[in-house]
ZADO-499710 format. One record per residue (C-alpha): residue number from 1; residue in one letter; x, y negated, z negated. Coordinates in steps of 0.001 Angstrom, whole numbers, always signed. Layout:
# ZADO-499710
<atom><n>NUM</n><res>A</res><X>X</X><Y>Y</Y><Z>Z</Z></atom>
...
//
This chain:
# ZADO-499710
<atom><n>1</n><res>M</res><X>-30</X><Y>+90</Y><Z>+200</Z></atom>
<atom><n>2</n><res>L</res><X>+3171</X><Y>-2533</Y><Z>-608</Z></atom>
<atom><n>3</n><res>A</res><X>+4477</X><Y>-1756</Y><Z>+2447</Z></atom>
<atom><n>4</n><res>I</res><X>+1072</X><Y>-2349</Y><Z>+4336</Z></atom>
<atom><n>5</n><res>A</res><X>+670</X><Y>-5773</Y><Z>+2555</Z></atom>
<atom><n>6</n><res>V</res><X>+4638</X><Y>-6673</Y><Z>+3592</Z></atom>
<atom><n>7</n><res>L</res><X>+3403</X><Y>-5828</Y><Z>+7200</Z></atom>
<atom><n>8</n><res>I</res><X>+30</X><Y>-8074</Y><Z>+7195</Z></atom>
<atom><n>9</n><res>G</res><X>+2317</X><Y>-10897</Y><Z>+5800</Z></atom>
<atom><n>10</n><res>A</res><X>+4578</X><Y>-10324</Y><Z>+8558</Z></atom>
<atom><n>11</n><res>L</res><X>+2278</X><Y>-9643</Y><Z>+11164</Z></atom>
<atom><n>12</n><res>I</res><X>+338</X><Y>-13126</Y><Z>+10398</Z></atom>
<atom><n>13</n><res>V</res><X>+3838</X><Y>-15442</Y><Z>+10570</Z></atom>
<atom><n>14</n><res>N</res><X>+5149</X><Y>-13593</Y><Z>+13531</Z></atom>
<atom><n>15</n><res>R</res><X>+1769</X><Y>-13007</Y><Z>+15162</Z></atom>
<atom><n>16</n><res>G</res><X>+3100</X><Y>-10145</Y><Z>+16501</Z></atom>
<atom><n>17</n><res>V</res><X>+4978</X><Y>-6902</Y><Z>+15439</Z></atom>
<atom><n>18</n><res>P</res><X>+7787</X><Y>-7778</Y><Z>+13406</Z></atom>
<atom><n>19</n><res>P</res><X>+11474</X><Y>-6810</Y><Z>+13786</Z></atom>
<atom><n>20</n><res>L</res><X>+11683</X><Y>-2820</Y><Z>+12975</Z></atom>
<atom><n>21</n><res>D</res><X>+15179</X><Y>-3107</Y><Z>+11112</Z></atom>
<atom><n>22</n><res>K</res><X>+13479</X><Y>-6100</Y><Z>+8759</Z></atom>
<atom><n>23</n><res>F</res><X>+10223</X><Y>-4241</Y><Z>+8453</Z></atom>
<atom><n>24</n><res>I</res><X>+12431</X><Y>-1208</Y><Z>+7152</Z></atom>
<atom><n>25</n><res>Y</res><X>+14233</X><Y>-2889</Y><Z>+4895</Z></atom>
<atom><n>26</n><res>A</res><X>+11520</X><Y>-5018</Y><Z>+3417</Z></atom>
<atom><n>27</n><res>S</res><X>+9393</X><Y>-1808</Y><Z>+2849</Z></atom>
<atom><n>28</n><res>L</res><X>+12593</X><Y>-237</Y><Z>+1152</Z></atom>
<atom><n>29</n><res>T</res><X>+12804</X><Y>-2988</Y><Z>-1151</Z></atom>
<atom><n>30</n><res>V</res><X>+9104</X><Y>-3115</Y><Z>-2371</Z></atom>
<atom><n>31</n><res>I</res><X>+8914</X><Y>+922</Y><Z>-2600</Z></atom>
<atom><n>32</n><res>C</res><X>+12405</X><Y>+1287</Y><Z>-4398</Z></atom>
<atom><n>33</n><res>I</res><X>+11298</X><Y>-1506</Y><Z>-6869</Z></atom>
<atom><n>34</n><res>E</res><X>+7927</X><Y>-214</Y><Z>-7528</Z></atom>
<atom><n>35</n><res>A</res><X>+8937</X><Y>+3531</Y><Z>-7687</Z></atom>
<atom><n>36</n><res>G</res><X>+11661</X><Y>+2086</Y><Z>-10545</Z></atom>
<atom><n>37</n><res>A</res><X>+9229</X><Y>+330</Y><Z>-12247</Z></atom>
<atom><n>38</n><res>F</res><X>+6680</X><Y>+3272</Y><Z>-12085</Z></atom>
<atom><n>39</n><res>A</res><X>+9454</X><Y>+5722</Y><Z>-13703</Z></atom>
<atom><n>40</n><res>L</res><X>+10494</X><Y>+2833</Y><Z>-16062</Z></atom>
<atom><n>41</n><res>N</res><X>+6762</X><Y>+2613</Y><Z>-17305</Z></atom>
<atom><n>42</n><res>D</res><X>+6526</X><Y>+6608</Y><Z>-17672</Z></atom>
<atom><n>43</n><res>Y</res><X>+9586</X><Y>+6628</Y><Z>-19672</Z></atom>
<atom><n>44</n><res>F</res><X>+8204</X><Y>+4348</Y><Z>-22234</Z></atom>
<atom><n>45</n><res>D</res><X>+5019</X><Y>+5645</Y><Z>-22205</Z></atom>
<atom><n>46</n><res>L</res><X>+6022</X><Y>+9160</Y><Z>-22991</Z></atom>
<atom><n>47</n><res>E</res><X>+4721</X><Y>+9702</Y><Z>-26701</Z></atom>
<atom><n>48</n><res>V</res><X>+1453</X><Y>+7861</Y><Z>-25609</Z></atom>
<atom><n>49</n><res>D</res><X>+1228</X><Y>+10339</Y><Z>-22550</Z></atom>
<atom><n>50</n><res>I</res><X>+1582</X><Y>+13387</Y><Z>-24360</Z></atom>
<atom><n>51</n><res>K</res><X>-901</X><Y>+12365</Y><Z>-26848</Z></atom>
<atom><n>52</n><res>N</res><X>-3778</X><Y>+11741</Y><Z>-24451</Z></atom>
<atom><n>53</n><res>N</res><X>-2611</X><Y>+14473</Y><Z>-22450</Z></atom>
<atom><n>54</n><res>M</res><X>-1718</X><Y>+12776</Y><Z>-19405</Z></atom>
<atom><n>55</n><res>D</res><X>-918</X><Y>+14492</Y><Z>-16138</Z></atom>
<atom><n>56</n><res>R</res><X>+2561</X><Y>+12831</Y><Z>-15363</Z></atom>
<atom><n>57</n><res>P</res><X>+5722</X><Y>+14650</Y><Z>-14795</Z></atom>
<atom><n>58</n><res>L</res><X>+7208</X><Y>+13652</Y><Z>-18125</Z></atom>
<atom><n>59</n><res>A</res><X>+4525</X><Y>+14708</Y><Z>-20213</Z></atom>
<atom><n>60</n><res>R</res><X>+4270</X><Y>+17848</Y><Z>-18476</Z></atom>
<atom><n>61</n><res>N</res><X>+8010</X><Y>+18309</Y><Z>-18985</Z></atom>
<atom><n>62</n><res>A</res><X>+8540</X><Y>+18454</Y><Z>-15213</Z></atom>
<atom><n>63</n><res>L</res><X>+11099</X><Y>+15701</Y><Z>-15299</Z></atom>
<atom><n>64</n><res>S</res><X>+13534</X><Y>+14628</Y><Z>-18464</Z></atom>
<atom><n>65</n><res>P</res><X>+12742</X><Y>+11437</Y><Z>-19421</Z></atom>
<atom><n>66</n><res>K</res><X>+16710</X><Y>+10391</Y><Z>-18907</Z></atom>
<atom><n>67</n><res>F</res><X>+16171</X><Y>+11492</Y><Z>-15302</Z></atom>
<atom><n>68</n><res>A</res><X>+13196</X><Y>+8880</Y><Z>-15424</Z></atom>
<atom><n>69</n><res>L</res><X>+15541</X><Y>+6281</Y><Z>-17172</Z></atom>
<atom><n>70</n><res>Y</res><X>+18097</X><Y>+6945</Y><Z>-14770</Z></atom>
<atom><n>71</n><res>L</res><X>+15967</X><Y>+6939</Y><Z>-11891</Z></atom>
<atom><n>72</n><res>S</res><X>+14600</X><Y>+3510</Y><Z>-12548</Z></atom>
<atom><n>73</n><res>C</res><X>+17961</X><Y>+2085</Y><Z>-13244</Z></atom>
<atom><n>74</n><res>A</res><X>+18887</X><Y>+2999</Y><Z>-9885</Z></atom>
<atom><n>75</n><res>L</res><X>+16045</X><Y>+2255</Y><Z>-7771</Z></atom>
<atom><n>76</n><res>I</res><X>+15159</X><Y>-1325</Y><Z>-8990</Z></atom>
<atom><n>77</n><res>P</res><X>+18944</X><Y>-2290</Y><Z>-8202</Z></atom>
<atom><n>78</n><res>L</res><X>+18729</X><Y>-433</Y><Z>-4805</Z></atom>
<atom><n>79</n><res>G</res><X>+15739</X><Y>-2448</Y><Z>-4052</Z></atom>
<atom><n>80</n><res>V</res><X>+16768</X><Y>-5994</Y><Z>-4677</Z></atom>
<atom><n>81</n><res>F</res><X>+20198</X><Y>-4681</Y><Z>-2819</Z></atom>
<atom><n>82</n><res>F</res><X>+18207</X><Y>-4082</Y><Z>+605</Z></atom>
<atom><n>83</n><res>S</res><X>+16513</X><Y>-7678</Y><Z>+74</Z></atom>
<atom><n>84</n><res>V</res><X>+20310</X><Y>-8892</Y><Z>+872</Z></atom>
<atom><n>85</n><res>F</res><X>+19795</X><Y>-7825</Y><Z>+4441</Z></atom>
<atom><n>86</n><res>L</res><X>+16984</X><Y>-10336</Y><Z>+5124</Z></atom>
<atom><n>87</n><res>N</res><X>+17557</X><Y>-13507</Y><Z>+4179</Z></atom>
<atom><n>88</n><res>K</res><X>+18059</X><Y>-15560</Y><Z>+679</Z></atom>
<atom><n>89</n><res>I</res><X>+14041</X><Y>-16285</Y><Z>+43</Z></atom>
<atom><n>90</n><res>C</res><X>+13463</X><Y>-12646</Y><Z>+134</Z></atom>
<atom><n>91</n><res>F</res><X>+16273</X><Y>-11820</Y><Z>-2400</Z></atom>
<atom><n>92</n><res>M</res><X>+15026</X><Y>-14332</Y><Z>-4696</Z></atom>
<atom><n>93</n><res>I</res><X>+11280</X><Y>-12885</Y><Z>-4607</Z></atom>
<atom><n>94</n><res>A</res><X>+12916</X><Y>-9428</Y><Z>-4778</Z></atom>
<atom><n>95</n><res>L</res><X>+14751</X><Y>-10417</Y><Z>-7762</Z></atom>
<atom><n>96</n><res>L</res><X>+11909</X><Y>-12098</Y><Z>-9715</Z></atom>
<atom><n>97</n><res>N</res><X>+9881</X><Y>-9032</Y><Z>-8930</Z></atom>
<atom><n>98</n><res>A</res><X>+12351</X><Y>-6655</Y><Z>-10363</Z></atom>
<atom><n>99</n><res>L</res><X>+12849</X><Y>-8841</Y><Z>-13615</Z></atom>
<atom><n>100</n><res>V</res><X>+9177</X><Y>-9272</Y><Z>-14182</Z></atom>
<atom><n>101</n><res>A</res><X>+8570</X><Y>-5339</Y><Z>-13453</Z></atom>
<atom><n>102</n><res>V</res><X>+11249</X><Y>-4619</Y><Z>-16061</Z></atom>
<atom><n>103</n><res>L</res><X>+10050</X><Y>-7088</Y><Z>-18765</Z></atom>
<atom><n>104</n><res>Y</res><X>+6250</X><Y>-5884</Y><Z>-18280</Z></atom>
<atom><n>105</n><res>D</res><X>+7416</X><Y>-2225</Y><Z>-18929</Z></atom>
<atom><n>106</n><res>L</res><X>+9914</X><Y>-3485</Y><Z>-22161</Z></atom>
<atom><n>107</n><res>K</res><X>+7351</X><Y>-5722</Y><Z>-23429</Z></atom>
<atom><n>108</n><res>M</res><X>+4223</X><Y>-7052</Y><Z>-21983</Z></atom>
<atom><n>109</n><res>K</res><X>+2373</X><Y>-4335</Y><Z>-21165</Z></atom>
<atom><n>110</n><res>E</res><X>+1497</X><Y>-4325</Y><Z>-25016</Z></atom>
<atom><n>111</n><res>T</res><X>-807</X><Y>-6875</Y><Z>-24362</Z></atom>
<atom><n>112</n><res>K</res><X>-3403</X><Y>-5790</Y><Z>-21991</Z></atom>
<atom><n>113</n><res>V</res><X>-4272</X><Y>-9396</Y><Z>-20800</Z></atom>
<atom><n>114</n><res>I</res><X>-995</X><Y>-9889</Y><Z>-19383</Z></atom>
<atom><n>115</n><res>G</res><X>-1015</X><Y>-6747</Y><Z>-17788</Z></atom>
<atom><n>116</n><res>N</res><X>-4447</X><Y>-7805</Y><Z>-15932</Z></atom>
<atom><n>117</n><res>F</res><X>-1875</X><Y>-10909</Y><Z>-14220</Z></atom>
<atom><n>118</n><res>Y</res><X>+918</X><Y>-8532</Y><Z>-13799</Z></atom>
<atom><n>119</n><res>I</res><X>-1141</X><Y>-6130</Y><Z>-11453</Z></atom>
<atom><n>120</n><res>A</res><X>-2566</X><Y>-9219</Y><Z>-9582</Z></atom>
<atom><n>121</n><res>F</res><X>+1068</X><Y>-10649</Y><Z>-9435</Z></atom>
<atom><n>122</n><res>T</res><X>+2120</X><Y>-7077</Y><Z>-7756</Z></atom>
<atom><n>123</n><res>M</res><X>-834</X><Y>-7434</Y><Z>-5003</Z></atom>
<atom><n>124</n><res>A</res><X>+32</X><Y>-10569</Y><Z>-4077</Z></atom>
<atom><n>125</n><res>I</res><X>+3803</X><Y>-11022</Y><Z>-3910</Z></atom>
<atom><n>126</n><res>P</res><X>+4095</X><Y>-8805</Y><Z>-1032</Z></atom>
<atom><n>127</n><res>F</res><X>+2304</X><Y>-11176</Y><Z>+1264</Z></atom>
<atom><n>128</n><res>L</res><X>+5065</X><Y>-13984</Y><Z>+150</Z></atom>
<atom><n>129</n><res>F</res><X>+7732</X><Y>-10964</Y><Z>+1001</Z></atom>
<atom><n>130</n><res>G</res><X>+6518</X><Y>-10177</Y><Z>+4185</Z></atom>
<atom><n>131</n><res>G</res><X>+5946</X><Y>-13931</Y><Z>+5212</Z></atom>
<atom><n>132</n><res>A</res><X>+9311</X><Y>-14609</Y><Z>+4291</Z></atom>
<atom><n>133</n><res>M</res><X>+11013</X><Y>-11878</Y><Z>+6262</Z></atom>
<atom><n>134</n><res>I</res><X>+10045</X><Y>-13552</Y><Z>+9231</Z></atom>
<atom><n>135</n><res>A</res><X>+10257</X><Y>-17334</Y><Z>+8001</Z></atom>
<atom><n>136</n><res>P</res><X>+12106</X><Y>-18202</Y><Z>+4923</Z></atom>
<atom><n>137</n><res>D</res><X>+10345</X><Y>-21478</Y><Z>+4934</Z></atom>
<atom><n>138</n><res>I</res><X>+6868</X><Y>-19520</Y><Z>+4198</Z></atom>
<atom><n>139</n><res>P</res><X>+3868</X><Y>-20762</Y><Z>+5960</Z></atom>
<atom><n>140</n><res>K</res><X>+1147</X><Y>-22110</Y><Z>+3906</Z></atom>
<atom><n>141</n><res>I</res><X>-1583</X><Y>-19814</Y><Z>+5229</Z></atom>
<atom><n>142</n><res>I</res><X>+580</X><Y>-16831</Y><Z>+3384</Z></atom>
<atom><n>143</n><res>Y</res><X>+158</X><Y>-18794</Y><Z>+142</Z></atom>
<atom><n>144</n><res>F</res><X>-3665</X><Y>-19088</Y><Z>+540</Z></atom>
<atom><n>145</n><res>I</res><X>-3526</X><Y>-15062</Y><Z>+1252</Z></atom>
<atom><n>146</n><res>A</res><X>-1823</X><Y>-14591</Y><Z>-1576</Z></atom>
<atom><n>147</n><res>S</res><X>-3356</X><Y>-16935</Y><Z>-3955</Z></atom>
<atom><n>148</n><res>M</res><X>-6642</X><Y>-15042</Y><Z>-3138</Z></atom>
<atom><n>149</n><res>A</res><X>-5178</X><Y>-11766</Y><Z>-3491</Z></atom>
<atom><n>150</n><res>F</res><X>-3990</X><Y>-12740</Y><Z>-6714</Z></atom>
<atom><n>151</n><res>L</res><X>-7402</X><Y>-14318</Y><Z>-7846</Z></atom>
<atom><n>152</n><res>S</res><X>-9332</X><Y>-11273</Y><Z>-6929</Z></atom>
<atom><n>153</n><res>G</res><X>-6743</X><Y>-8978</Y><Z>-8269</Z></atom>
<atom><n>154</n><res>V</res><X>-7260</X><Y>-10417</Y><Z>-11817</Z></atom>
<atom><n>155</n><res>G</res><X>-11026</X><Y>-9905</Y><Z>-11325</Z></atom>
<atom><n>156</n><res>R</res><X>-10749</X><Y>-6415</Y><Z>-10405</Z></atom>
<atom><n>157</n><res>E</res><X>-8798</X><Y>-5592</Y><Z>-13311</Z></atom>
<atom><n>158</n><res>I</res><X>-10831</X><Y>-7412</Y><Z>-15590</Z></atom>
<atom><n>159</n><res>T</res><X>-13877</X><Y>-5122</Y><Z>-14343</Z></atom>
<atom><n>160</n><res>K</res><X>-11815</X><Y>-2306</Y><Z>-14324</Z></atom>
<atom><n>161</n><res>D</res><X>-11175</X><Y>-2941</Y><Z>-18181</Z></atom>
<atom><n>162</n><res>L</res><X>-14817</X><Y>-3427</Y><Z>-18655</Z></atom>
<atom><n>163</n><res>M</res><X>-15183</X><Y>+444</Y><Z>-17287</Z></atom>
<atom><n>164</n><res>D</res><X>-12977</X><Y>+1637</Y><Z>-20024</Z></atom>
<atom><n>165</n><res>I</res><X>-13979</X><Y>-227</Y><Z>-23243</Z></atom>
<atom><n>166</n><res>K</res><X>-14489</X><Y>+2832</Y><Z>-25210</Z></atom>
<atom><n>167</n><res>G</res><X>-11014</X><Y>+4113</Y><Z>-24238</Z></atom>
<atom><n>168</n><res>D</res><X>-9173</X><Y>+1065</Y><Z>-25028</Z></atom>
<atom><n>169</n><res>A</res><X>-10722</X><Y>+1087</Y><Z>-28441</Z></atom>
<atom><n>170</n><res>L</res><X>-9989</X><Y>+4144</Y><Z>-28969</Z></atom>
<atom><n>171</n><res>R</res><X>-6234</X><Y>+3413</Y><Z>-28006</Z></atom>
<atom><n>172</n><res>N</res><X>-6164</X><Y>+160</Y><Z>-30070</Z></atom>
<atom><n>173</n><res>T</res><X>-5671</X><Y>-1864</Y><Z>-27012</Z></atom>
<atom><n>174</n><res>K</res><X>-7225</X><Y>-5338</Y><Z>-26609</Z></atom>
<atom><n>175</n><res>S</res><X>-8793</X><Y>-6021</Y><Z>-23157</Z></atom>
<atom><n>176</n><res>F</res><X>-9806</X><Y>-9256</Y><Z>-22006</Z></atom>
<atom><n>177</n><res>S</res><X>-13492</X><Y>-8163</Y><Z>-22962</Z></atom>
<atom><n>178</n><res>M</res><X>-12470</X><Y>-7521</Y><Z>-26806</Z></atom>
<atom><n>179</n><res>Y</res><X>-11379</X><Y>-11208</Y><Z>-27049</Z></atom>
<atom><n>180</n><res>I</res><X>-14163</X><Y>-13024</Y><Z>-25223</Z></atom>
<atom><n>181</n><res>G</res><X>-16896</X><Y>-10484</Y><Z>-25041</Z></atom>
<atom><n>182</n><res>E</res><X>-18016</X><Y>-7985</Y><Z>-22549</Z></atom>
<atom><n>183</n><res>K</res><X>-20693</X><Y>-10648</Y><Z>-20829</Z></atom>
<atom><n>184</n><res>N</res><X>-17969</X><Y>-13384</Y><Z>-20933</Z></atom>
<atom><n>185</n><res>A</res><X>-15596</X><Y>-10968</Y><Z>-19156</Z></atom>
<atom><n>186</n><res>M</res><X>-17840</X><Y>-10356</Y><Z>-16623</Z></atom>
<atom><n>187</n><res>R</res><X>-18192</X><Y>-13889</Y><Z>-16147</Z></atom>
<atom><n>188</n><res>V</res><X>-14764</X><Y>-14730</Y><Z>-15926</Z></atom>
<atom><n>189</n><res>A</res><X>-14279</X><Y>-11832</Y><Z>-13184</Z></atom>
<atom><n>190</n><res>S</res><X>-17057</X><Y>-13315</Y><Z>-11372</Z></atom>
<atom><n>191</n><res>F</res><X>-15653</X><Y>-16965</Y><Z>-11356</Z></atom>
<atom><n>192</n><res>L</res><X>-12025</X><Y>-15452</Y><Z>-10354</Z></atom>
<atom><n>193</n><res>Y</res><X>-14005</X><Y>-13985</Y><Z>-7366</Z></atom>
<atom><n>194</n><res>L</res><X>-15704</X><Y>-17150</Y><Z>-6609</Z></atom>
<atom><n>195</n><res>G</res><X>-12084</X><Y>-18993</Y><Z>-6577</Z></atom>
<atom><n>196</n><res>A</res><X>-11202</X><Y>-16617</Y><Z>-3978</Z></atom>
<atom><n>197</n><res>V</res><X>-14193</X><Y>-17048</Y><Z>-1510</Z></atom>
<atom><n>198</n><res>S</res><X>-13517</X><Y>-21148</Y><Z>-1992</Z></atom>
<atom><n>199</n><res>L</res><X>-9951</X><Y>-20870</Y><Z>-853</Z></atom>
<atom><n>200</n><res>S</res><X>-11007</X><Y>-18658</Y><Z>+2293</Z></atom>
<atom><n>201</n><res>F</res><X>-12768</X><Y>-21720</Y><Z>+3625</Z></atom>
<atom><n>202</n><res>M</res><X>-9709</X><Y>-23861</Y><Z>+3627</Z></atom>
<atom><n>203</n><res>P</res><X>-7916</X><Y>-22629</Y><Z>+6300</Z></atom>
<atom><n>204</n><res>F</res><X>-11154</X><Y>-23034</Y><Z>+8663</Z></atom>
<atom><n>205</n><res>F</res><X>-11659</X><Y>-26795</Y><Z>+7848</Z></atom>
<atom><n>206</n><res>F</res><X>-7832</X><Y>-28094</Y><Z>+7067</Z></atom>
<atom><n>207</n><res>N</res><X>-5179</X><Y>-27790</Y><Z>+9339</Z></atom>
<atom><n>208</n><res>F</res><X>-2606</X><Y>-25410</Y><Z>+7370</Z></atom>
<atom><n>209</n><res>G</res><X>-2294</X><Y>-23465</Y><Z>+10020</Z></atom>
<atom><n>210</n><res>E</res><X>-3124</X><Y>-23571</Y><Z>+13798</Z></atom>
<atom><n>211</n><res>S</res><X>-4560</X><Y>-20026</Y><Z>+14348</Z></atom>
<atom><n>212</n><res>Y</res><X>-7151</X><Y>-20763</Y><Z>+11422</Z></atom>
<atom><n>213</n><res>F</res><X>-8196</X><Y>-24028</Y><Z>+12302</Z></atom>
<atom><n>214</n><res>H</res><X>-11814</X><Y>-24059</Y><Z>+13664</Z></atom>
<atom><n>215</n><res>N</res><X>-11314</X><Y>-20661</Y><Z>+14417</Z></atom>
<atom><n>216</n><res>F</res><X>-15133</X><Y>-19125</Y><Z>+14412</Z></atom>
<atom><n>217</n><res>R</res><X>-13757</X><Y>-15744</Y><Z>+14623</Z></atom>
<atom><n>218</n><res>Y</res><X>-12156</X><Y>-15616</Y><Z>+11591</Z></atom>
<atom><n>219</n><res>L</res><X>-15023</X><Y>-17669</Y><Z>+9849</Z></atom>
<atom><n>220</n><res>S</res><X>-17264</X><Y>-15229</Y><Z>+10940</Z></atom>
<atom><n>221</n><res>I</res><X>-15452</X><Y>-12155</Y><Z>+9316</Z></atom>
<atom><n>222</n><res>V</res><X>-14541</X><Y>-13977</Y><Z>+6257</Z></atom>
<atom><n>223</n><res>L</res><X>-18109</X><Y>-14974</Y><Z>+5562</Z></atom>
<atom><n>224</n><res>I</res><X>-18695</X><Y>-11202</Y><Z>+5356</Z></atom>
<atom><n>225</n><res>S</res><X>-16361</X><Y>-10949</Y><Z>+2864</Z></atom>
<atom><n>226</n><res>D</res><X>-17345</X><Y>-14123</Y><Z>+900</Z></atom>
<atom><n>227</n><res>L</res><X>-21030</X><Y>-12946</Y><Z>+855</Z></atom>
<atom><n>228</n><res>I</res><X>-20069</X><Y>-9653</Y><Z>-740</Z></atom>
<atom><n>229</n><res>F</res><X>-17792</X><Y>-11510</Y><Z>-3475</Z></atom>
<atom><n>230</n><res>F</res><X>-20531</X><Y>-13943</Y><Z>-3995</Z></atom>
<atom><n>231</n><res>Y</res><X>-23513</X><Y>-11278</Y><Z>-4475</Z></atom>
<atom><n>232</n><res>I</res><X>-21240</X><Y>-9509</Y><Z>-7004</Z></atom>
<atom><n>233</n><res>S</res><X>-20396</X><Y>-12736</Y><Z>-8702</Z></atom>
<atom><n>234</n><res>V</res><X>-24432</X><Y>-13677</Y><Z>-9213</Z></atom>
<atom><n>235</n><res>R</res><X>-25027</X><Y>-10045</Y><Z>-10289</Z></atom>
<atom><n>236</n><res>M</res><X>-22347</X><Y>-10096</Y><Z>-13100</Z></atom>
<atom><n>237</n><res>I</res><X>-23040</X><Y>-13511</Y><Z>-14187</Z></atom>
<atom><n>238</n><res>F</res><X>-27012</X><Y>-13364</Y><Z>-14361</Z></atom>
<atom><n>239</n><res>F</res><X>-28251</X><Y>-9782</Y><Z>-14356</Z></atom>
<atom><n>240</n><res>D</res><X>-25948</X><Y>-6829</Y><Z>-14636</Z></atom>
<atom><n>241</n><res>K</res><X>-24770</X><Y>-5203</Y><Z>-17764</Z></atom>
<atom><n>242</n><res>T</res><X>-21157</X><Y>-3451</Y><Z>-18544</Z></atom>
<atom><n>243</n><res>E</res><X>-22221</X><Y>-241</Y><Z>-17163</Z></atom>
<atom><n>244</n><res>D</res><X>-23121</X><Y>-1670</Y><Z>-13816</Z></atom>
<atom><n>245</n><res>V</res><X>-19735</X><Y>-2941</Y><Z>-12864</Z></atom>
<atom><n>246</n><res>G</res><X>-18404</X><Y>+117</Y><Z>-11538</Z></atom>
<atom><n>247</n><res>A</res><X>-20095</X><Y>-25</Y><Z>-8342</Z></atom>
<atom><n>248</n><res>H</res><X>-19156</X><Y>-3786</Y><Z>-8087</Z></atom>
<atom><n>249</n><res>R</res><X>-15402</X><Y>-2977</Y><Z>-8240</Z></atom>
<atom><n>250</n><res>K</res><X>-16073</X><Y>-709</Y><Z>-5396</Z></atom>
<atom><n>251</n><res>S</res><X>-17605</X><Y>-3220</Y><Z>-3338</Z></atom>
<atom><n>252</n><res>S</res><X>-14970</X><Y>-5684</Y><Z>-4229</Z></atom>
<atom><n>253</n><res>L</res><X>-11987</X><Y>-3661</Y><Z>-2419</Z></atom>
<atom><n>254</n><res>I</res><X>-14227</X><Y>-3746</Y><Z>+614</Z></atom>
<atom><n>255</n><res>A</res><X>-14416</X><Y>-7413</Y><Z>+559</Z></atom>
<atom><n>256</n><res>A</res><X>-10758</X><Y>-7844</Y><Z>+99</Z></atom>
<atom><n>257</n><res>S</res><X>-10251</X><Y>-5312</Y><Z>+3035</Z></atom>
<atom><n>258</n><res>L</res><X>-12637</X><Y>-7753</Y><Z>+5018</Z></atom>
<atom><n>259</n><res>G</res><X>-10795</X><Y>-10594</Y><Z>+4050</Z></atom>
<atom><n>260</n><res>L</res><X>-7771</X><Y>-9214</Y><Z>+4876</Z></atom>
<atom><n>261</n><res>T</res><X>-9093</X><Y>-8417</Y><Z>+8196</Z></atom>
<atom><n>262</n><res>A</res><X>-10097</X><Y>-12045</Y><Z>+8984</Z></atom>
<atom><n>263</n><res>F</res><X>-6535</X><Y>-13138</Y><Z>+8257</Z></atom>
<atom><n>264</n><res>L</res><X>-5171</X><Y>-10539</Y><Z>+11055</Z></atom>
<atom><n>265</n><res>V</res><X>-8137</X><Y>-11669</Y><Z>+13507</Z></atom>
<atom><n>266</n><res>G</res><X>-7566</X><Y>-15068</Y><Z>+12730</Z></atom>
<atom><n>267</n><res>A</res><X>-3796</X><Y>-14935</Y><Z>+13667</Z></atom>
<atom><n>268</n><res>F</res><X>-4139</X><Y>-12923</Y><Z>+16968</Z></atom>
<atom><n>269</n><res>F</res><X>-7297</X><Y>-14199</Y><Z>+18274</Z></atom>
//
């Protein structure tokens, strides 16, 4: 998924297939950093995973904890190293991503609210990385896509936590809803979705990128995405209970996919 997000960012900026060598280095960068972060996460979560009978390699003794630690120590720097073959901006983005990933695994994941923002960050940063791979002076349109991915990503993570309130209570983990209440958490998720919706109109009405300015093909597709997000938001704010949010989270994935399709169509047509 990360490599796909990088490819989308590169396709939009390049308005065509990016150079194969650059895409390979970019893909290796994000895959190595993410794989290393996952290995480090499993290393620190080993005791909790064993208690919860999680089906993970370390918890079922398929791999040793030391192997996971050594793997993470090898993969994360390797991912940053691959970014050197792209450009300085890509290197800086990769280094930032690696540092945030390590900090999250070491300390930040203890606070689930921070985890919501971290997951959304990992959804947004590949678009910036893909854009920077082609043009170090990242076009404004990529910032819009990344911002929309971040806002909708935080909303989806809050919604996901609402689906696991009982599990979080058993694990003594405080999610967003435990701080502000379930209904307020639903409202926050809805407003984040609406924030992403409002950003989607900006490229059409303002000339941030010639491809999208008054591009009705882009607008026609992004409107479908926006209507789904708007429907989800209205339902969550005014009508639905916590038990109903699972279906909305699935719908939000469809809406986000349509939004990305709109940006791709806008770039090429």
